KEKE-3310 file (N, C-alpha, C; in steps of 0.2 Angstrom, whole numbers, plus 5000, padded with zeros to 4 digits):
npx = (5107:5090:5074:5060:5047:5033:5019:5018:5010:5008:5005:5006:5004:5007:5012:5010:5016:5015:5022:5027:5022:5023:5026:5017:5024:5017:5008:5012:5020:5012:5006:5000:4984:4968:4953:4943:4948:4956:4973:4987:5001:5013:5017:5029:5037:5037:5044:5056:5060:5061:5072:5082:5083:5087:5100:5106:5106:5116:5115:5116:5111:5102:5095:5098:5098:5105:5111:5114:5122:5133:5143:5150:5145:5137:5125:5112:5116:5130:5131:5126:5136:5146:5145:5154:5151:5138:5141:5149:5141:5131:5138:5139:5129:5117:5118:5117:5111:5096:5089:5099:5106:5096:5096:5109:5108:5098:5105:5115:5109:5098:5086:5082:5079:5069:5059:5059:5065:5068:5080:5086:5095:5101:5109:5112:5111:5105:5091:5082:5070:5065:5053:5047:5044:5039:5026:5019:5006:4999:4999:4986:4977:4969:4959:4951:4962:4969:4977:4990:4997:5011:5018:5035:5051:5066:5081:5092:5100:5101:5110:5121:5117:5107:5098:5095:5084:5074:5078:5067:5059:5045:5039:5032:5028:5021:5011:5005:4995:4991:4991:4986:4992:4988:4998:5000:5005:5013:5021:5025:5027:5029:5035:5046:5053:5058:5066:5075:5073:5074:5071:5079:5080:5067:5067:5075:5068:5057:5063:5067:5055:5050:5058:5056:5057:5070:5084:5079:5076:5072:5070:5056:5052:5055:5066:5058:5045:5038:5033:5033:5019:5012:5013:5008:5011:5010:5015:5012:5009:5007:5011:5001:4989:4972:4965:4963:4974:4967:4955:4961:4966:4954:4949:4952:4945:4942:4938:4930:4938:4937:4945:4960:4972:4982:4989:4983:4970:4963:4954:4959:4956:4958:4951:4949:4941:4947:4959:4977:4984:4992:5009:5011:5017:5020:5024:5021)
npy = (5059:5059:5061:5051:5058:5057:5046:5032:5026:5013:5006:4993:4987:4972:4962:4945:4934:4919:4912:4906:4914:4912:4898:4884:4874:4864:4860:4853:4863:4871:4887:4899:4899:4906:4901:4906:4906:4916:4921:4921:4929:4927:4937:4935:4931:4942:4951:4945:4947:4961:4962:4957:4966:4977:4973:4973:4987:4991:4990:4984:4968:4957:4945:4935:4926:4910:4909:4921:4927:4940:4942:4932:4924:4910:4907:4914:4916:4916:4928:4937:4936:4941:4955:4965:4974:4970:4956:4958:4964:4954:4944:4947:4941:4938:4951:4958:4972:4972:4982:4990:4980:4978:4991:4991:4981:4986:4998:4992:4983:4985:4978:4974:4986:4989:4978:4972:4959:4943:4939:4925:4912:4895:4890:4902:4914:4926:4934:4943:4954:4964:4975:4980:4995:4993:4986:4973:4967:4951:4948:4949:4943:4952:4946:4930:4916:4905:4890:4883:4868:4858:4844:4838:4831:4821:4822:4814:4801:4803:4795:4781:4763:4750:4755:4767:4780:4780:4789:4796:4801:4807:4824:4839:4855:4871:4885:4902:4909:4923:4936:4950:4956:4964:4973:4978:4990:4998:5011:5014:5028:5029:5017:5018:5028:5021:5011:5018:5020:5029:5044:5043:5029:5026:5031:5022:5010:5014:5014:5001:4994:4999:4993:4979:4966:4965:4956:4944:4933:4916:4898:4896:4909:4917:4929:4945:4940:4944:4959:4976:4985:4997:5009:5016:5029:5036:5049:5055:5070:5069:5060:5051:5050:5057:5049:5032:5018:5008:5014:5021:5011:5004:5014:5012:5009:4996:4990:4974:4961:4946:4937:4942:4949:4958:4971:4983:4980:4982:4994:5006:5016:5029:5037:5048:5058:5072:5066:5066:5067:5054:5050:5044:5030:5025:5010:5004)
npz = (5046:5045:5055:5052:5042:5043:5044:5033:5019:5007:4990:4979:4962:4955:4941:4934:4923:4915:4926:4942:4956:4970:4977:4985:4997:5004:4995:4983:4978:4970:4964:4976:4982:4988:4996:4988:4976:4972:4969:4979:4987:4999:5014:5019:5008:5000:5008:5008:4995:4996:5005:4997:4988:4996:4999:4986:4984:4992:5005:5023:5028:5039:5038:5027:5011:5008:4996:4993:5001:5007:5016:5021:5031:5037:5044:5055:5068:5067:5060:5069:5079:5072:5073:5083:5093:5097:5101:5112:5121:5123:5128:5141:5147:5160:5164:5153:5143:5136:5129:5124:5116:5106:5100:5095:5085:5077:5072:5065:5055:5041:5038:5050:5057:5050:5048:5060:5071:5079:5091:5096:5101:5102:5117:5121:5134:5133:5125:5114:5106:5092:5087:5071:5061:5048:5039:5030:5019:5014:4997:4986:4972:4959:4952:4951:4949:4936:4937:4928:4924:4920:4913:4915:4910:4914:4906:4909:4919:4936:4944:4941:4939:4945:4954:4949:4943:4928:4913:4909:4919:4926:4930:4937:4933:4939:4935:4934:4921:4918:4929:4940:4955:4971:4982:4999:5011:5025:5035:5051:5062:5076:5079:5071:5076:5087:5082:5075:5061:5047:5037:5026:5025:5022:5009:5003:5005:4996:4984:4983:4982:4970:4961:4963:4958:4951:4948:4952:4945:4941:4939:4941:4940:4927:4920:4918:4919:4930:4936:4943:4940:4944:4956:4972:4983:4999:5009:5024:5033:5047:5061:5066:5055:5052:5044:5041:5037:5032:5027:5017:5008:5005:4997:4983:4967:4957:4942:4939:4930:4921:4914:4913:4902:4901:4910:4907:4905:4916:4925:4935:4949:4961:4975:4988:4999:5008:5010:5007:4991:4983:4978:4962:4953:4937:4927:4916)
capx = (5101:5084:5069:5054:5043:5026:5017:5018:5006:5010:5001:5009:5001:5012:5009:5013:5015:5018:5027:5024:5025:5025:5024:5015:5027:5013:5003:5016:5023:5007:5005:4996:4977:4964:4947:4938:4951:4961:4980:4990:5009:5014:5021:5036:5040:5038:5049:5062:5062:5064:5078:5087:5084:5091:5107:5108:5107:5122:5113:5118:5105:5103:5092:5101:5097:5112:5114:5115:5126:5138:5148:5154:5142:5132:5119:5110:5120:5136:5131:5125:5142:5151:5145:5158:5147:5132:5144:5152:5135:5127:5143:5138:5124:5111:5119:5116:5106:5093:5087:5105:5107:5091:5098:5115:5106:5095:5110:5119:5106:5092:5080:5081:5076:5063:5054:5060:5068:5069:5087:5086:5099:5102:5115:5113:5107:5102:5087:5078:5066:5064:5047:5049:5039:5037:5022:5017:5001:5000:4996:4980:4976:4963:4954:4952:4967:4969:4984:4992:5002:5015:5023:5042:5055:5073:5085:5098:5100:5105:5115:5121:5116:5101:5093:5094:5078:5074:5079:5061:5055:5040:5039:5027:5029:5015:5012:5000:4995:4992:4987:4989:4991:4989:5002:4998:5010:5013:5027:5023:5032:5031:5040:5052:5057:5061:5071:5080:5071:5075:5068:5083:5078:5061:5068:5078:5062:5053:5067:5067:5048:5049:5062:5055:5059:5076:5089:5075:5074:5073:5066:5049:5050:5060:5067:5053:5039:5035:5035:5029:5016:5010:5014:5005:5015:5008:5019:5008:5013:5006:5013:4995:4984:4965:4962:4967:4977:4961:4951:4965:4966:4948:4947:4953:4940:4944:4933:4932:4940:4936:4951:4964:4978:4987:4988:4979:4963:4960:4953:4960:4956:4958:4949:4947:4940:4951:4966:4982:4985:4998:5014:5009:5023:5018:5029:5019)
capy = (5055:5063:5057:5050:5064:5056:5039:5031:5020:5011:5000:4991:4982:4968:4957:4939:4931:4913:4911:4904:4919:4910:4891:4882:4868:4859:4858:4852:4869:4875:4894:4899:4901:4906:4897:4909:4905:4921:4920:4925:4929:4928:4943:4933:4931:4949:4954:4942:4951:4968:4961:4956:4973:4981:4971:4976:4994:4992:4990:4978:4964:4952:4939:4934:4919:4907:4910:4929:4929:4944:4943:4925:4921:4904:4907:4920:4916:4918:4935:4941:4936:4945:4962:4965:4977:4965:4950:4960:4965:4948:4940:4949:4936:4941:4958:4962:4977:4970:4988:4991:4975:4980:4997:4990:4977:4991:5002:4987:4980:4989:4974:4973:4992:4990:4973:4969:4953:4940:4936:4920:4907:4890:4890:4909:4916:4933:4934:4950:4955:4971:4976:4985:4999:4992:4980:4971:4962:4946:4950:4945:4944:4956:4942:4923:4914:4898:4887:4879:4863:4856:4838:4838:4825:4822:4819:4810:4798:4806:4791:4775:4757:4747:4759:4774:4781:4781:4796:4800:4801:4813:4829:4844:4863:4875:4892:4907:4912:4930:4939:4956:4956:4970:4973:4984:4991:5005:5012:5017:5032:5028:5011:5020:5031:5016:5007:5022:5020:5036:5046:5040:5022:5026:5032:5016:5006:5016:5012:4993:4992:5001:4988:4973:4960:4965:4951:4939:4928:4909:4893:4897:4916:4919:4936:4948:4937:4947:4966:4981:4989:5003:5010:5022:5031:5042:5051:5060:5075:5068:5053:5047:5053:5056:5044:5026:5014:5004:5018:5022:5005:5003:5019:5010:5006:4992:4986:4967:4958:4939:4934:4948:4947:4963:4976:4989:4977:4984:5002:5007:5023:5030:5044:5048:5065:5073:5063:5069:5064:5050:5049:5038:5028:5020:5007:5001)
capz = (5045:5047:5057:5047:5042:5044:5042:5025:5016:5000:4987:4973:4958:4951:4936:4934:4916:4915:4931:4949:4960:4977:4977:4992:4998:5006:4990:4977:4975:4966:4966:4982:4981:4993:4995:4983:4969:4971:4970:4985:4988:5007:5016:5020:5001:4998:5012:5006:4989:4998:5008:4992:4984:5000:4997:4979:4985:4996:5013:5027:5029:5043:5036:5020:5008:5008:4989:4992:5007:5005:5022:5023:5037:5035:5049:5058:5074:5065:5058:5075:5082:5068:5075:5089:5099:5100:5104:5118:5126:5124:5133:5148:5150:5163:5165:5146:5142:5130:5125:5120:5111:5101:5097:5091:5080:5072:5069:5060:5049:5039:5038:5057:5059:5045:5049:5066:5071:5086:5092:5101:5098:5106:5120:5123:5139:5131:5119:5113:5100:5089:5083:5066:5058:5041:5039:5023:5019:5009:4991:4983:4965:4958:4949:4952:4944:4934:4938:4923:4926:4914:4914:4913:4910:4915:4900:4910:4925:4942:4946:4937:4943:4945:4958:4946:4939:4921:4911:4907:4925:4925:4935:4936:4935:4939:4933:4933:4915:4919:4935:4943:4962:4975:4988:5003:5017:5029:5039:5058:5064:5082:5079:5067:5081:5092:5079:5071:5054:5045:5031:5021:5025:5018:5002:5001:5004:4990:4978:4983:4980:4963:4958:4967:4954:4948:4950:4955:4940:4943:4934:4942:4938:4922:4920:4915:4920:4936:4937:4946:4935:4946:4964:4975:4989:5003:5015:5028:5037:5054:5064:5066:5051:5054:5039:5043:5032:5030:5022:5011:5004:5002:4992:4976:4963:4952:4938:4938:4924:4922:4912:4911:4898:4902:4916:4905:4905:4923:4926:4943:4951:4969:4977:4995:5001:5014:5011:5003:4985:4983:4972:4958:4948:4932:4924:4910)
cpx = (5095:5078:5063:5049:5036:5025:5017:5014:5008:5006:5005:5004:5006:5009:5013:5011:5019:5023:5023:5027:5027:5022:5022:5019:5023:5007:5007:5019:5019:5007:4999:4989:4973:4957:4942:4942:4955:4968:4982:4998:5010:5018:5028:5040:5041:5044:5056:5065:5065:5071:5084:5088:5088:5099:5110:5109:5112:5121:5115:5111:5106:5101:5093:5099:5104:5115:5116:5119:5132:5143:5151:5151:5137:5126:5118:5115:5127:5136:5130:5132:5147:5151:5148:5154:5142:5135:5146:5146:5131:5132:5142:5132:5118:5112:5118:5110:5102:5091:5093:5107:5102:5093:5104:5113:5102:5100:5114:5116:5099:5086:5078:5077:5070:5057:5054:5064:5069:5076:5086:5089:5101:5109:5116:5109:5103:5097:5083:5075:5065:5057:5048:5043:5036:5032:5019:5011:5002:4996:4991:4978:4969:4957:4955:4958:4966:4976:4985:4998:5005:5019:5030:5045:5062:5076:5091:5097:5104:5111:5115:5120:5109:5095:5091:5087:5079:5075:5073:5056:5051:5041:5033:5029:5022:5016:5005:5000:4996:4988:4990:4987:4992:4993:5001:5003:5010:5020:5025:5028:5034:5036:5046:5056:5061:5067:5077:5079:5070:5071:5072:5082:5072:5062:5071:5073:5058:5056:5067:5060:5047:5053:5062:5058:5066:5081:5085:5073:5076:5069:5059:5047:5055:5060:5061:5046:5035:5038:5031:5026:5014:5011:5012:5009:5012:5012:5015:5012:5012:5009:5007:4989:4977:4962:4966:4969:4971:4957:4955:4965:4960:4945:4949:4947:4943:4939:4934:4933:4940:4943:4956:4970:4984:4985:4983:4972:4960:4960:4954:4960:4956:4956:4946:4947:4943:4957:4971:4982:4992:5003:5012:5015:5020:5024:5027:5017)
cpy = (5059:5059:5056:5055:5063:5049:5038:5025:5019:5006:4999:4986:4979:4963:4951:4936:4925:4911:4909:4909:4917:4903:4889:4875:4862:4857:4857:4858:4873:4882:4894:4902:4901:4902:4899:4909:4911:4919:4924:4924:4931:4934:4941:4933:4938:4952:4951:4946:4958:4967:4961:4962:4978:4979:4974:4983:4996:4992:4983:4975:4959:4945:4938:4927:4917:4909:4917:4931:4934:4946:4937:4922:4916:4903:4913:4921:4918:4925:4939:4942:4940:4953:4962:4968:4973:4959:4952:4961:4958:4943:4942:4945:4940:4948:4962:4966:4975:4976:4990:4986:4976:4986:4996:4986:4982:4996:4998:4985:4984:4985:4974:4980:4993:4985:4970:4962:4950:4937:4931:4914:4902:4891:4897:4911:4923:4932:4941:4950:4963:4971:4982:4989:4997:4986:4979:4966:4957:4949:4946:4947:4948:4952:4934:4920:4907:4896:4882:4874:4860:4850:4839:4832:4826:4819:4815:4807:4802:4802:4784:4769:4755:4751:4765:4774:4782:4788:4800:4801:4808:4818:4834:4851:4866:4882:4896:4910:4919:4932:4945:4955:4963:4969:4979:4984:4998:5005:5016:5021:5031:5022:5013:5024:5027:5012:5011:5022:5027:5038:5044:5033:5022:5027:5026:5011:5007:5013:5004:4991:4993:4996:4981:4967:4960:4960:4946:4933:4921:4905:4895:4904:4918:4927:4940:4946:4940:4954:4970:4985:4996:5004:5017:5023:5037:5043:5056:5065:5073:5061:5048:5051:5052:5050:5038:5023:5010:5008:5020:5017:5003:5008:5017:5007:5003:4988:4979:4965:4950:4935:4939:4945:4952:4968:4981:4986:4980:4992:5003:5014:5023:5037:5043:5055:5066:5070:5066:5064:5060:5052:5043:5036:5023:5017:5003:5006)
cpz = (5048:5049:5052:5048:5045:5042:5035:5024:5009:4997:4980:4969:4954:4947:4936:4927:4916:4920:4938:4954:4967:4978:4984:4993:5001:5001:4983:4974:4970:4968:4971:4980:4987:4992:4990:4976:4967:4973:4976:4985:4996:5008:5017:5013:4999:5002:5010:5000:4991:5001:5003:4989:4989:4999:4991:4979:4990:5003:5016:5029:5034:5041:5029:5018:5008:5001:4988:4997:5005:5011:5024:5028:5034:5039:5052:5065:5072:5063:5064:5078:5078:5070:5082:5095:5102:5103:5111:5123:5128:5129:5140:5152:5153:5164:5159:5146:5136:5126:5121:5115:5105:5097:5093:5085:5074:5069:5063:5054:5047:5039:5045:5059:5055:5047:5056:5066:5078:5086:5098:5098:5104:5110:5123:5129:5138:5125:5119:5107:5098:5085:5078:5064:5052:5041:5032:5023:5014:5003:4989:4976:4964:4955:4951:4947:4942:4934:4932:4925:4919:4916:4911:4914:4911:4909:4902:4917:4930:4944:4942:4942:4942:4949:4955:4943:4932:4919:4909:4913:4924:4931:4933:4938:4934:4938:4933:4926:4915:4925:4937:4951:4965:4981:4992:5009:5020:5033:5045:5060:5071:5083:5076:5072:5086:5089:5075:5063:5052:5039:5025:5020:5021:5011:4999:5000:4998:4984:4977:4981:4973:4959:4961:4964:4950:4952:4954:4951:4943:4938:4935:4940:4933:4922:4915:4916:4926:4936:4940:4941:4938:4954:4966:4982:4993:5008:5018:5032:5045:5055:5064:5062:5053:5050:5040:5036:5028:5025:5016:5006:5001:4997:4985:4973:4957:4948:4937:4931:4925:4920:4909:4907:4898:4907:4914:4904:4911:4922:4933:4944:4959:4970:4984:4998:5007:5015:5006:4997:4985:4977:4968:4953:4943:4928:4918:4904)
residu = (MET:SER:ALA:LEU:LYS:GLY:LYS:ILE:ASP:PHE:THR:LEU:PHE:ILE:SER:VAL:LEU:ASN:ALA:ASN:PRO:ASN:GLY:ASP:PRO:LEU:ASN:GLY:ASN:ARG:PRO:ARG:MET:ASN:MET:ASP:GLY:TYR:GLY:GLU:ILE:SER:ASP:VAL:CYS:ILE:LYS:ARG:LYS:ILE:ARG:ASN:ARG:PHE:GLN:ASP:LEU:GLY:GLN:ARG:VAL:PHE:VAL:GLN:SER:ASP:ASP:ARG:SER:ASP:ASP:GLY:CYS:SER:SER:LEU:LYS:GLU:ARG:ALA:ASP:SER:CYS:GLU:LYS:LEU:LYS:VAL:GLU:ILE:ALA:LYS:LYS:LYS:LYS:ALA:ASP:ARG:ASP:LEU:CYS:ALA:LYS:ILE:ALA:CYS:GLU:GLU:TRP:LEU:ASP:VAL:ARG:SER:PHE:GLY:GLN:VAL:PHE:ALA:PHE:LYS:GLY:GLU:ASP:VAL:SER:PHE:GLY:VAL:ARG:GLY:PRO:VAL:SER:ILE:HIS:GLN:ALA:VAL:SER:LEU:SER:PRO:VAL:ASP:ILE:ILE:SER:MET:GLN:ILE:THR:LYS:SER:VAL:ASN:SER:GLU:ALA:GLY:LYS:GLU:SER:LYS:ALA:SER:ASP:THR:MET:GLY:THR:LYS:HIS:ARG:ILE:GLY:TYR:ALA:VAL:TYR:LYS:VAL:MET:GLY:SER:VAL:ASN:VAL:GLN:LEU:ALA:GLU:LYS:THR:GLY:PHE:THR:GLN:GLU:ASP:ALA:GLU:ILE:LEU:LYS:GLU:ALA:LEU:LYS:THR:LEU:PHE:GLU:ASN:ASP:ALA:SER:SER:ALA:ARG:PRO:ASP:GLY:SER:MET:GLU:VAL:CYS:GLN:MET:TYR:TRP:TRP:GLN:HIS:GLU:GLU:LYS:THR:PRO:ALA:ILE:SER:SER:GLY:ARG:ILE:GLN:ARG:ALA:PHE:HIS:ILE:ASP:PRO:VAL:SER:ARG:PRO:LYS:ASP:PHE:THR:ASP:TYR:HIS:ILE:THR:TRP:ASN:LEU:GLU:GLY:CYS:MET:GLU:PRO:GLU:VAL:PHE:ASP:PHE:VAL)
# end
């Protein structure tokens, strides 16, 4: 395993077609939208999809969805206890070496050494945290979005009896007709050195981002309704480049489109004098 060569910045442009990319549970599960009418996808949602792809690529992941558990563990506590080295060290209680605990956790699970994790469980005397090198911004759409709502009905009663609801009980589904979202992120070398995030891990992350929506289909996101259209990847030679991540992300020029119907409706260019050229992956 080789050390991370240099800081990484990345940008993805993802499309949404007749799907709900990230529902807001406090707003009737409507697609998230900011005060200016632009669609949003939370960083937590994006990290969930990356973790799922890590699993698909054969990596060990600590924070797993219940429906994708691949190790028989039903909770984070149970998964932490399944690591014998970590369990032994935590059992030392006040004498436990928290730095060693963090090192063991990073070696065991890719998402821990990527995103970090807080290990604090009820009844345990030992708690510790890991700060990860991979940071993800919330995604924001390139244009304001229109939310389409559809009334739906049940075709059968859930239960028999007087208290059962009628089979035509109404419900609502929400979707975005079409939108393109911009996802931004980076990998910090100094933190990568602390967690053991390697160059090989960076290549796995790159592959996960390129295939972010594989095996992600659901009722709200039918297969093919969300896809990565374009990806930019910068791997700098320096640990701390002279050009900041903010300047790199601001160097995109995107012509405004009021009602996009396809990714090709946008004209996206990037240019920043003095900065290395990115790897660009086109998927449309």
